[in-house]
C-alpha positions as CSV (number, residue, x, y, z in Angstrom):
1,M,180.2,-33.1,2.8
2,E,183.6,-31.6,3.8
3,P,186.8,-33.0,2.3
4,G,187.8,-34.4,5.7
5,Q,184.6,-36.3,6.0
6,I,185.0,-37.7,2.5
7,A,188.5,-39.0,3.4
8,V,187.1,-40.7,6.6
9,G,184.2,-42.2,4.6
10,L,186.7,-43.6,2.1
11,I,188.6,-45.3,4.8
12,W,185.4,-46.7,6.3
13,Y,184.3,-48.0,2.9
14,V,187.6,-49.6,2.0
15,V,187.7,-51.5,5.4
16,L,184.1,-52.5,5.2
17,L,184.2,-53.7,1.6
18,F,187.5,-55.6,2.2
19,S,186.1,-57.2,5.4
20,L,182.9,-58.3,3.7
21,T,184.8,-59.7,0.8
22,V,187.2,-61.7,2.9
23,H,184.3,-63.0,5.0
24,E,182.3,-64.2,1.9
25,A,185.4,-65.5,0.2
26,G,185.9,-67.7,3.3
27,H,182.4,-69.1,3.0
28,A,182.9,-69.7,-0.8
29,W,186.3,-71.4,-0.3
30,A,185.0,-73.7,2.4
31,A,182.0,-74.7,0.3
32,A,184.2,-75.5,-2.7
33,R,186.4,-77.6,-0.5
34,G,183.3,-79.4,0.7
35,G,182.1,-80.1,-2.8
36,D,179.7,-77.3,-3.5
37,L,181.1,-75.2,-6.5
38,T,178.1,-72.8,-6.6
39,A,180.1,-69.8,-5.3
40,Y,183.3,-70.9,-7.0
41,L,181.6,-70.8,-10.4
42,G,180.2,-67.4,-9.5
43,G,183.8,-66.1,-9.0
44,Q,183.4,-65.6,-5.2
45,V,186.4,-67.6,-4.1
46,S,188.3,-64.4,-4.6
47,L,189.5,-61.3,-2.8
48,D,188.3,-59.2,-5.7
49,P,185.3,-57.4,-4.4
50,R,183.5,-57.1,-7.7
51,P,181.8,-60.5,-7.8
52,H,180.5,-59.9,-4.3
53,M,179.3,-56.4,-5.2
54,R,177.5,-57.7,-8.3
55,R,175.7,-60.2,-6.2
56,E,174.7,-57.8,-3.4
57,L,174.9,-54.2,-4.7
58,F,172.4,-53.0,-2.1
59,G,174.4,-54.2,0.9
60,T,177.9,-53.5,-0.4
61,V,177.4,-50.1,-2.0
62,L,174.1,-48.3,-1.4
63,V,173.4,-49.0,2.3
64,P,177.0,-48.4,3.4
65,L,177.2,-45.0,1.6
66,F,173.7,-44.0,2.7
67,S,174.3,-45.0,6.3
68,F,177.6,-43.1,6.5
69,A,176.0,-40.0,5.0
70,M,173.2,-40.1,7.5
71,S,175.1,-41.2,10.7
72,G,178.8,-41.2,10.2
73,W,178.8,-45.0,10.5
74,M,178.7,-47.6,7.9
75,I,176.6,-50.8,7.9
76,G,176.5,-53.3,5.1
77,W,176.3,-57.0,4.2
78,A,177.1,-59.5,1.5
79,S,176.1,-63.1,0.8
80,T,177.5,-66.3,-0.7
81,P,175.4,-68.6,-2.8
82,Y,175.3,-72.3,-2.0
83,D,173.3,-75.3,-3.1
84,P,170.7,-76.1,-0.4
85,R,170.6,-79.7,-1.6
86,W,174.3,-80.0,-0.9
87,A,173.9,-78.5,2.5
88,Y,171.0,-80.9,3.3
89,A,173.1,-83.9,2.1
90,H,176.2,-82.8,4.0
91,P,175.2,-80.8,7.1
92,R,178.6,-81.0,8.7
93,R,180.3,-79.7,5.6
94,A,177.7,-76.9,5.6
95,G,178.6,-76.2,9.2
96,W,182.2,-75.7,8.4
97,M,181.2,-73.5,5.5
98,S,179.3,-71.4,8.1
99,L,182.3,-71.1,10.4
100,A,184.7,-70.2,7.6
101,G,183.3,-66.6,7.3
102,P,183.8,-65.7,11.0
103,A,187.2,-67.5,10.8
104,A,188.2,-65.2,8.0
105,N,187.2,-62.2,10.2
106,L,189.3,-63.6,13.1
107,A,192.3,-63.8,10.7
108,L,191.8,-60.1,9.9
109,V,191.6,-59.2,13.6
110,V,194.9,-60.9,14.1
111,L,196.4,-59.2,11.0
112,A,195.1,-55.8,12.3
113,G,196.6,-56.5,15.7
114,V,200.0,-57.3,14.2
115,G,199.8,-54.2,12.1
116,I,198.9,-52.1,15.2
117,R,201.9,-53.4,17.2
118,L,204.3,-52.9,14.3
119,A,203.0,-49.3,13.7
120,M,203.4,-48.6,17.5
121,L,207.0,-49.9,17.3
122,A,207.6,-47.6,14.3
123,D,206.1,-44.7,16.3
124,V,203.4,-44.2,13.7
125,V,200.5,-44.7,16.0
126,E,199.9,-44.7,19.7
127,P,197.0,-46.1,21.9
128,G,193.8,-44.1,21.8
129,H,190.6,-45.2,23.4
130,P,188.2,-48.1,22.8
131,S,186.3,-46.9,19.7
132,F,186.0,-48.0,16.1
133,T,188.0,-45.1,14.6
134,A,190.4,-44.2,17.4
135,L,191.6,-47.5,19.0
136,V,195.0,-46.2,18.0
137,V,195.7,-42.7,16.7
138,G,198.4,-41.3,14.6
139,T,201.4,-39.7,16.2
140,G,201.1,-37.0,13.5
141,S,198.7,-35.8,10.9
142,G,198.3,-37.1,7.3
143,V,199.5,-40.6,6.7
144,A,200.0,-41.4,10.4
145,E,196.4,-40.2,11.2
146,A,195.0,-42.3,8.3
147,T,197.0,-45.3,9.4
148,G,195.6,-45.1,12.9
149,M,192.1,-44.9,11.7
150,F,192.5,-47.7,9.1
151,L,194.0,-50.1,11.6
152,S,191.5,-49.2,14.3
153,L,188.6,-49.9,11.9
154,L,190.1,-53.1,10.6
155,F,190.5,-54.5,14.1
156,M,187.2,-53.3,15.6
157,M,185.0,-54.0,12.5
158,N,186.2,-57.5,12.0
159,L,185.9,-58.2,15.7
160,L,182.3,-57.0,15.5
161,L,181.6,-59.1,12.4
162,L,183.2,-62.1,14.1
163,V,181.1,-61.8,17.3
164,F,177.9,-60.9,15.6
165,N,178.0,-63.7,13.0
166,L,178.7,-66.3,15.7
167,I,175.5,-65.6,17.6
168,P,173.6,-68.9,17.1
169,V,170.3,-67.5,15.6
170,P,169.2,-67.7,12.0
171,P,170.2,-66.4,9.5
172,L,173.6,-65.8,11.1
173,D,176.6,-68.1,10.7
174,G,176.4,-69.3,14.3
175,S,173.1,-71.0,13.6
176,G,174.7,-73.0,10.7
177,A,177.6,-74.0,12.8
178,L,175.3,-75.7,15.3
179,S,175.2,-78.6,12.8
180,L,178.7,-79.5,14.0
181,L,177.4,-80.1,17.5
182,V,174.5,-82.5,16.7
183,S,173.9,-85.6,14.6
184,E,173.3,-85.1,10.9
185,D,169.6,-86.0,11.2
186,T,169.1,-83.5,13.9
187,A,171.1,-80.9,11.9
188,R,168.8,-81.4,8.9
189,R,165.7,-80.9,11.1
190,M,167.2,-77.8,12.6
191,K,168.0,-76.4,9.2
192,Q,164.4,-76.9,7.9
193,W,163.1,-75.3,11.1
194,M,165.4,-72.3,11.0
195,A,164.8,-71.7,7.2
196,R,161.4,-70.2,8.0
197,P,161.4,-66.5,7.2
198,A,159.8,-65.5,10.5
199,F,162.7,-67.1,12.4
200,A,165.2,-65.2,10.3
201,L,163.5,-61.9,11.2
202,L,163.3,-62.8,14.9
203,G,166.9,-63.9,14.8
204,I,168.2,-60.6,13.4
205,L,166.1,-58.7,16.0
206,A,167.5,-60.8,18.8
207,A,171.0,-60.5,17.6
208,W,170.7,-56.7,17.2
209,I,169.5,-56.5,20.9
210,A,172.2,-58.9,22.2
211,I,175.3,-57.6,20.3
212,P,176.0,-54.6,22.6
213,V,175.8,-56.9,25.7
214,I,178.1,-59.6,24.1
215,F,180.5,-57.5,22.0
216,W,182.0,-55.1,24.6
217,P,183.1,-57.8,27.1
218,V,184.7,-59.7,24.2
219,C,186.3,-56.5,23.1
220,E,187.8,-55.9,26.5
221,V,189.5,-59.3,26.5
222,M,190.9,-58.7,23.0
223,L,192.2,-55.3,23.9
224,G,193.9,-56.8,26.9
225,L,195.7,-59.2,24.6
226,L,196.5,-56.4,22.2
227,F,197.8,-53.9,24.8
228,P,199.0,-56.1,27.7
229,E,201.3,-53.3,29.0
230,Y,198.3,-51.2,29.8
231,L,196.5,-53.7,31.9
């Protein structure tokens, strides 16, 4: 692998690991606030990636590095432990826990957007084209180029994580958030139904098919907010 590819891979990995860590820390924090200390005791109410990596080494290290080496893209995942008895007893609290991860990604989208606008004001980056690595591009090489790629990835990756996880199919966060829209008894029945492994596999397949259709229209709206002068 060329030195330039290694540098690009490092930026990808830093953004992915940070985004997954913030997402899972959001879940863990909301669970602790709701009375479930499982993730808190595991050290996951933290922006330190190490507790999350220890829990999910495959999804936070091996798959991201392998997928980048094979395709130039990174995919990965992490998870937050919780007590299913607590979730059954308090389905609404569990629903808020489910929403907290995507909410953390939304916060990172906003943070990246602010960073992009400030970097544009400082003439460090300029608008590029709608892609994960070149939403904005550096006005020069070196630090400016790396800044453009970092901010582009931070914005686009967290927008993707936000939209993908809100699809209301198991095992994604959107399915857990449905408990906020129904009675607690109905939420309990839904959780038991969606906990079946077959539904999780079907849900992931459905979300994988649906995400290109859903993501790009949402992305267009967000880019209109980010770059209103180019509408």
